[in-house]
C-alpha angles and dihedrals in degrees: 000000000000129000091273091059095252117142112241132188123229119212106205135134088216099057141032114259118247113251122269119264093258089066095051092097095048113121118245137172121236113217139181126196124240109152085315137020111283119196111222104171143007114211145133118292093245092059092039091057089053090049090049092052092048093048090048091053089052092050094252125130123220129161131211123222131179112269093248096050122087110194090200088072091067131075121261090282091118094055 
């Protein structure tokens, strides 16, 4: 996302591309991990990306999952 708030894609073999603009209003859940996945916020992907970037700058780690996916239902493969 650029400084004007527009969603951009990044074409790099070293990182995942940001989603296309049509997905910006998709709902996601923001989680952090503390012995299990803890949901902390439900929001649109566009805002969640901004939250992720801010948390990353502050040295915090959060992860975004689709609204209909609960990572606690999986094995410890995410740990």
